[in-house]
MDAnalysis code that builds the backbone (N, CA, C; Angstrom):
import MDAnalysis as mda
import numpy as np

u = mda.Universe.empty(288, n_residues=96, atom_resindex=np.repeat(np.arange(96), 3), trajectory=True)
u.add_TopologyAttr("name", ["N", "CA", "C"] * 96)
u.add_TopologyAttr("resid", np.arange(1, 97))
u.add_TopologyAttr("resname", ["MET", "PRO", "LYS", "GLY", "TYR", "TRP", "ILE", "ALA", "ARG", "ASN", "ASP", "VAL", "HIS", "ASP", "ALA", "GLU", "THR", "TYR", "LYS", "LEU", "TYR", "VAL", "ALA", "ALA", "ASN", "SER", "VAL", "ALA", "PHE", "THR", "LYS", "PHE", "GLY", "GLY", "ARG", "PHE", "VAL", "VAL", "ARG", "GLY", "GLY", "GLN", "TYR", "GLU", "LEU", "LYS", "GLU", "GLY", "VAL", "THR", "ARG", "PRO", "ARG", "HIS", "ILE", "VAL", "ILE", "GLU", "PHE", "PRO", "ASP", "TYR", "ALA", "THR", "ALA", "LEU", "ALA", "CYS", "TYR", "GLU", "SER", "PRO", "GLU", "TYR", "ARG", "GLU", "ALA", "ALA", "ARG", "ILE", "ARG", "ALA", "LYS", "SER", "SER", "GLU", "GLY", "ASP", "LEU", "VAL", "ILE", "ILE", "GLU", "GLY", "ILE", "ASP"])
u.atoms.positions = np.array([
    [196.523, 4.341, 168.021],
    [195.731, 3.306, 167.674],
    [196.465, 2.200, 166.763],
    [196.665, 0.987, 167.410],
    [197.654, -0.109, 166.762],
    [196.946, -0.344, 165.565],
    [197.714, -0.806, 164.545],
    [197.286, -1.289, 163.206],
    [196.798, -2.814, 163.693],
    [196.009, -3.320, 162.541],
    [195.606, -4.681, 162.438],
    [196.308, -5.419, 161.213],
    [196.563, -6.792, 161.387],
    [197.230, -7.553, 160.594],
    [196.263, -8.722, 160.226],
    [196.327, -9.303, 158.976],
    [196.144, -10.657, 158.615],
    [197.478, -11.270, 158.449],
    [197.579, -12.491, 159.042],
    [198.543, -13.040, 158.700],
    [198.165, -14.774, 158.270],
    [198.639, -14.827, 156.999],
    [197.921, -16.136, 156.343],
    [199.042, -16.891, 155.923],
    [198.579, -18.309, 155.649],
    [199.700, -19.157, 155.174],
    [198.623, -20.215, 154.521],
    [199.238, -20.460, 153.031],
    [198.249, -21.008, 152.316],
    [198.962, -22.212, 151.288],
    [198.249, -23.448, 151.032],
    [198.684, -24.192, 150.271],
    [197.672, -24.128, 148.935],
    [198.213, -23.713, 147.947],
    [197.663, -23.562, 146.524],
    [197.545, -24.706, 145.700],
    [196.191, -25.205, 145.497],
    [196.280, -26.436, 144.885],
    [195.600, -26.264, 143.464],
    [195.074, -25.077, 142.938],
    [194.708, -24.610, 141.795],
    [194.732, -23.299, 141.299],
    [196.224, -23.164, 140.740],
    [196.942, -21.724, 140.531],
    [195.899, -20.951, 139.753],
    [194.921, -21.562, 138.559],
    [194.449, -20.654, 137.988],
    [193.252, -20.179, 138.391],
    [192.390, -20.885, 139.500],
    [191.243, -20.427, 140.394],
    [191.956, -19.236, 141.309],
    [193.086, -19.609, 141.899],
    [193.579, -18.912, 142.923],
    [193.745, -17.338, 142.424],
    [194.263, -17.239, 140.985],
    [194.509, -15.794, 140.659],
    [193.148, -14.998, 140.560],
    [191.995, -16.006, 140.377],
    [190.671, -15.319, 140.396],
    [190.536, -14.676, 141.774],
    [190.948, -15.286, 142.843],
    [190.620, -14.967, 144.369],
    [191.737, -13.799, 144.427],
    [192.905, -13.642, 143.895],
    [193.756, -12.534, 144.034],
    [193.057, -11.121, 143.374],
    [192.389, -11.552, 142.379],
    [191.693, -10.262, 141.570],
    [190.504, -9.942, 142.709],
    [189.861, -10.912, 142.938],
    [188.660, -10.561, 143.537],
    [188.970, -9.878, 145.083],
    [190.172, -10.390, 146.037],
    [190.160, -9.833, 147.164],
    [190.524, -8.568, 147.055],
    [191.172, -8.143, 145.837],
    [191.890, -6.679, 145.996],
    [190.551, -5.514, 146.014],
    [189.323, -6.074, 145.823],
    [188.359, -5.107, 145.938],
    [188.241, -4.889, 147.509],
    [188.233, -5.744, 148.289],
    [188.158, -5.515, 149.619],
    [188.961, -4.881, 150.254],
    [190.374, -5.296, 149.975],
    [191.688, -4.615, 150.695],
    [191.703, -3.244, 150.199],
    [191.209, -2.800, 148.919],
    [191.173, -1.478, 148.670],
    [190.376, -0.537, 149.467],
    [189.032, -1.242, 149.508],
    [188.038, -0.440, 150.373],
    [188.502, -0.315, 151.875],
    [189.117, -1.330, 152.378],
    [189.612, -1.219, 153.651],
    [190.892, -0.905, 154.180],
    [191.512, -0.487, 153.173],
    [192.961, 0.040, 153.351],
    [193.990, -0.862, 153.676],
    [193.681, -2.150, 153.142],
    [194.795, -3.282, 153.297],
    [195.765, -2.982, 152.560],
    [197.138, -3.289, 152.923],
    [198.483, -3.202, 152.340],
    [199.144, -4.330, 152.573],
    [199.571, -4.849, 151.483],
    [200.505, -6.025, 151.579],
    [202.027, -5.694, 152.233],
    [202.433, -6.381, 153.251],
    [203.699, -6.289, 153.704],
    [204.431, -7.400, 153.343],
    [203.806, -8.749, 153.119],
    [204.202, -9.920, 152.730],
    [203.642, -10.792, 151.826],
    [203.941, -10.883, 150.579],
    [203.241, -11.475, 149.687],
    [203.858, -12.768, 148.832],
    [204.057, -13.838, 149.438],
    [204.885, -14.922, 148.904],
    [206.200, -14.488, 149.312],
    [207.292, -14.799, 148.517],
    [208.434, -14.519, 148.805],
    [209.149, -15.398, 149.220],
    [210.747, -15.405, 149.739],
    [211.652, -16.511, 149.971],
    [211.456, -16.622, 151.446],
    [211.461, -17.920, 152.037],
    [211.403, -18.062, 153.558],
    [212.470, -19.233, 153.870],
    [212.301, -19.338, 154.968],
    [213.279, -20.635, 155.743],
    [212.574, -20.829, 156.808],
    [212.163, -22.108, 156.875],
    [211.475, -22.775, 158.074],
    [212.292, -23.080, 159.106],
    [212.402, -22.238, 160.556],
    [213.165, -22.736, 161.309],
    [212.764, -23.598, 162.407],
    [211.658, -23.429, 162.726],
    [210.996, -24.346, 163.616],
    [209.460, -24.579, 163.324],
    [208.797, -25.725, 163.851],
    [207.589, -25.930, 163.411],
    [207.058, -26.463, 162.121],
    [206.038, -26.111, 161.510],
    [205.644, -26.519, 160.523],
    [205.121, -25.563, 159.578],
    [204.878, -25.536, 158.506],
    [204.523, -24.370, 157.594],
    [203.699, -24.830, 156.354],
    [203.227, -23.820, 155.717],
    [202.882, -23.832, 154.341],
    [203.494, -23.225, 153.487],
    [203.473, -23.261, 152.185],
    [204.369, -22.680, 151.299],
    [204.065, -21.306, 150.717],
    [203.044, -20.825, 150.886],
    [202.905, -19.484, 150.838],
    [202.375, -18.513, 151.905],
    [202.884, -17.567, 152.023],
    [202.812, -16.665, 153.417],
    [202.629, -15.426, 153.018],
    [201.378, -14.667, 153.499],
    [201.082, -13.326, 153.283],
    [200.723, -12.539, 154.826],
    [200.935, -11.349, 154.735],
    [200.909, -10.661, 155.884],
    [200.199, -9.253, 155.105],
    [198.962, -8.868, 155.661],
    [198.504, -7.633, 155.218],
    [198.047, -6.586, 156.492],
    [198.584, -5.369, 156.252],
    [198.487, -4.457, 157.359],
    [197.155, -3.568, 157.000],
    [196.278, -3.428, 158.096],
    [195.208, -2.490, 158.121],
    [195.374, -1.271, 158.835],
    [194.601, -0.323, 158.700],
    [194.692, 0.839, 159.766],
    [194.628, 0.646, 160.988],
    [193.903, -0.369, 161.206],
    [193.749, -0.701, 163.089],
    [192.917, -2.238, 162.900],
    [193.045, -2.854, 164.276],
    [192.266, -3.916, 164.265],
    [190.861, -4.029, 163.785],
    [189.870, -3.169, 164.070],
    [188.472, -3.243, 163.789],
    [188.685, -3.266, 162.254],
    [189.143, -2.652, 161.689],
    [189.032, -2.698, 160.204],
    [189.520, -3.723, 159.593],
    [190.647, -4.240, 159.995],
    [191.074, -5.796, 159.706],
    [189.789, -6.916, 159.656],
    [189.122, -6.784, 160.912],
    [187.796, -7.857, 161.112],
    [186.951, -7.428, 160.135],
    [186.582, -5.886, 159.979],
    [185.632, -5.725, 159.230],
    [185.658, -6.014, 157.653],
    [187.102, -5.817, 157.343],
    [187.461, -6.626, 156.045],
    [186.957, -8.035, 155.710],
    [187.342, -8.765, 156.907],
    [187.104, -10.228, 156.834],
    [185.730, -10.494, 156.642],
    [184.773, -9.931, 157.275],
    [183.373, -10.062, 157.345],
    [182.620, -9.377, 156.230],
    [183.220, -8.196, 155.343],
    [182.603, -7.765, 154.497],
    [182.100, -8.598, 153.269],
    [180.970, -8.078, 152.512],
    [180.522, -8.943, 151.463],
    [181.339, -9.076, 150.389],
    [182.396, -8.293, 150.105],
    [183.373, -8.277, 149.189],
    [184.494, -9.152, 149.318],
    [184.913, -9.286, 150.741],
    [185.989, -10.428, 151.016],
    [184.884, -11.763, 151.092],
    [183.872, -11.829, 151.502],
    [183.174, -13.093, 151.778],
    [183.061, -13.771, 150.224],
    [182.735, -12.977, 149.342],
    [182.797, -13.339, 148.047],
    [184.073, -13.856, 147.321],
    [185.221, -13.028, 147.748],
    [186.532, -13.633, 147.312],
    [186.805, -15.048, 148.151],
    [186.685, -15.032, 149.436],
    [186.842, -16.022, 150.502],
    [186.157, -17.442, 149.459],
    [185.101, -17.394, 148.966],
    [184.403, -18.445, 148.197],
    [185.406, -19.163, 147.194],
    [185.967, -18.036, 146.551],
    [186.845, -18.463, 145.391],
    [187.936, -19.277, 146.035],
    [188.620, -18.446, 147.022],
    [189.819, -18.961, 147.643],
    [189.594, -20.453, 148.144],
    [188.373, -20.665, 148.696],
    [188.207, -22.007, 149.220],
    [188.228, -23.294, 148.127],
    [188.129, -22.673, 146.786],
    [187.952, -23.907, 145.735],
    [189.347, -24.152, 145.370],
    [190.481, -23.007, 145.665],
    [191.616, -23.325, 144.880],
    [192.756, -23.677, 145.970],
    [192.501, -23.413, 147.308],
    [193.677, -23.352, 148.162],
    [192.836, -23.709, 149.636],
    [193.644, -24.143, 150.528],
    [193.515, -24.337, 151.920],
    [194.420, -23.862, 152.895],
    [194.225, -23.184, 153.942],
    [195.244, -22.550, 154.857],
    [194.683, -21.984, 156.308],
    [195.311, -21.155, 156.779],
    [195.652, -20.911, 157.989],
    [195.346, -19.151, 157.885],
    [194.391, -18.520, 158.746],
    [194.453, -17.025, 158.898],
    [194.266, -16.553, 160.105],
    [195.119, -15.775, 160.781],
    [195.007, -15.027, 161.824],
    [194.688, -13.541, 161.757],
    [193.996, -13.136, 162.227],
    [193.654, -11.633, 162.188],
    [194.194, -10.971, 163.715],
    [195.085, -10.059, 163.786],
    [195.857, -9.844, 164.974],
    [195.836, -8.440, 165.203],
    [196.057, -7.992, 166.404],
    [196.266, -6.497, 166.675],
    [197.837, -6.429, 166.664],
    [198.416, -5.186, 166.066],
    [199.650, -4.911, 166.164],
    [200.014, -4.172, 167.667],
    [201.058, -3.554, 167.725],
    [201.548, -2.684, 168.875],
    [201.758, -1.274, 168.300],
    [201.416, -0.378, 169.176],
    [201.971, 1.108, 169.092],
    [203.406, 1.137, 169.032],
])
């Protein structure tokens, strides 16, 4: 079964509140087996447009990645995130 991934790009405008989001999201990610593959780090834009912060989180499968996003634990964390940043998030199925 293919793994599921969250691919996110964020602009953080309130770093202190964003730290609260990071603490809160760990509850959901732990519960659903999420593992950070990319969390910030150096990058170089080659084409298109981007945001300054990049995140890739791997889940055991696509259904679990979706369930994590819809979970009460993540919905609470997302409310904090919305106060401190704006961004893009795609949940995508990997390949076998």
